TORRO-324858 format. One record per residue (C-alpha): residue in three letters; x negated, y, z negated. Coordinates in Angstrom, 2 decimals, padded with zeros to 5 digits. Example, Ala and Ser with C-alpha at 12.3 -4.5 7.8 and 13.67 -1.06 7.14 Angstrom:
BEGIN
+-------+---------+---------+---------+
: romar :      px :      py :      pz :
+-------+---------+---------+---------+
:   Ala : -012.30 : -004.50 : -007.80 :
:   Ser : -013.67 : -001.06 : -007.14 :
+-------+---------+---------+---------+
END
This chain:
BEGIN
+-------+---------+---------+---------+
: romar :      px :      py :      pz :
+-------+---------+---------+---------+
:   Ile : -118.66 :  108.89 : -104.12 :
:   Leu : -120.24 :  106.61 : -101.71 :
:   Met : -120.64 :  103.13 : -102.95 :
:   Val : -122.86 :  100.66 : -101.04 :
:   Asp : -123.34 :  096.77 : -101.10 :
:   Ala : -126.34 :  096.06 : -103.58 :
:   Thr : -127.87 :  093.73 : -100.99 :
:   Thr : -126.89 :  095.05 : -097.58 :
:   Lys : -126.62 :  098.74 : -098.39 :
:   Asp : -123.54 :  098.90 : -096.23 :
:   Pro : -120.43 :  101.04 : -097.40 :
:   Lys : -118.26 :  098.59 : -099.64 :
:   Thr : -114.52 :  098.83 : -099.76 :
:   Gly : -112.00 :  097.13 : -102.05 :
:   Leu : -113.96 :  097.79 : -105.51 :
:   Thr : -112.87 :  098.49 : -108.81 :
:   Val : -115.29 :  101.31 : -109.62 :
:   Thr : -115.83 :  102.41 : -113.29 :
:   Gly : -117.20 :  105.74 : -114.29 :
:   Glu : -119.28 :  106.87 : -117.41 :
:   Lys : -120.34 :  110.54 : -117.99 :
:   Ser : -123.47 :  112.02 : -120.05 :
:   Ile : -122.63 :  115.57 : -121.44 :
:   Asp : -125.59 :  117.78 : -121.83 :
:   Gly : -128.00 :  115.03 : -122.29 :
:   Gly : -125.77 :  112.76 : -124.65 :
:   Ala : -125.22 :  109.06 : -124.51 :
:   Phe : -123.28 :  107.57 : -121.64 :
:   Ala : -119.43 :  107.07 : -122.28 :
:   Ala : -116.47 :  106.13 : -120.31 :
:   Val : -114.74 :  108.67 : -118.23 :
:   Thr : -110.99 :  109.42 : -118.68 :
:   Gly : -110.41 :  110.57 : -115.28 :
:   Thr : -109.21 :  108.28 : -112.47 :
:   Ile : -111.17 :  106.80 : -109.65 :
:   Ala : -109.49 :  105.64 : -106.41 :
:   Glu : -110.58 :  104.32 : -103.05 :
:   Val : -110.30 :  106.75 : -100.05 :
:   Gly : -111.75 :  104.22 : -097.59 :
:   Ser : -115.17 :  103.31 : -095.62 :
:   Gly : -117.00 :  102.99 : -098.91 :
:   Ile : -115.79 :  106.42 : -100.23 :
:   Tyr : -114.12 :  106.88 : -103.67 :
:   Gln : -112.80 :  109.94 : -105.11 :
:   Phe : -112.94 :  110.86 : -108.83 :
:   Asp : -110.32 :  113.17 : -110.44 :
:   Ala : -112.19 :  114.38 : -113.66 :
:   Ser : -110.19 :  115.10 : -116.90 :
:   Ala : -111.09 :  118.13 : -118.94 :
:   Ala : -112.97 :  115.97 : -121.42 :
:   Asp : -115.11 :  114.63 : -118.54 :
:   Met : -116.04 :  118.17 : -117.91 :
:   Asn : -116.51 :  119.61 : -121.37 :
:   Gly : -120.10 :  120.64 : -121.11 :
:   Glu : -122.71 :  122.67 : -119.09 :
:   Ile : -124.73 :  119.70 : -117.42 :
:   Ile : -122.70 :  116.59 : -116.66 :
:   Thr : -124.14 :  113.34 : -115.13 :
:   Phe : -121.76 :  110.74 : -113.84 :
:   Lys : -122.60 :  107.20 : -113.28 :
:   Phe : -120.43 :  104.99 : -111.13 :
:   Ser : -120.80 :  101.25 : -111.12 :
:   Glu : -119.30 :  098.03 : -109.73 :
:   Gly : -120.93 :  094.66 : -110.20 :
:   Thr : -121.76 :  094.16 : -106.51 :
:   Ala : -122.50 :  097.67 : -105.44 :
:   Asp : -125.45 :  099.90 : -106.18 :
:   Asp : -124.97 :  102.62 : -109.03 :
:   Thr : -124.09 :  106.05 : -107.74 :
:   Phe : -125.13 :  108.89 : -109.92 :
:   Ile : -124.04 :  112.61 : -109.48 :
:   Thr : -125.23 :  115.58 : -111.93 :
:   Ile : -123.38 :  118.86 : -111.70 :
:   Lys : -123.81 :  122.23 : -113.64 :
:   Thr : -120.57 :  123.64 : -114.92 :
:   Ala : -121.74 :  126.80 : -116.42 :
:   Gly : -124.61 :  129.05 : -117.46 :
+-------+---------+---------+---------+
END
């Protein structure tokens, strides 16, 4: 997950990124997996089984000083 500064658009390090998921078009809810910094503005997300329990999953990753990052994946079908 690339997180960039909301103003400069430069990769942003040292963030506490939070994640939400929308499963099959449902409302967004907090992820239960873990998010950790890799470096250079890149963060990794270790999704739990509950985070992946659907066919179309949209993830939203946020932090107050960075732009939101959205990722949509298809798991089945």
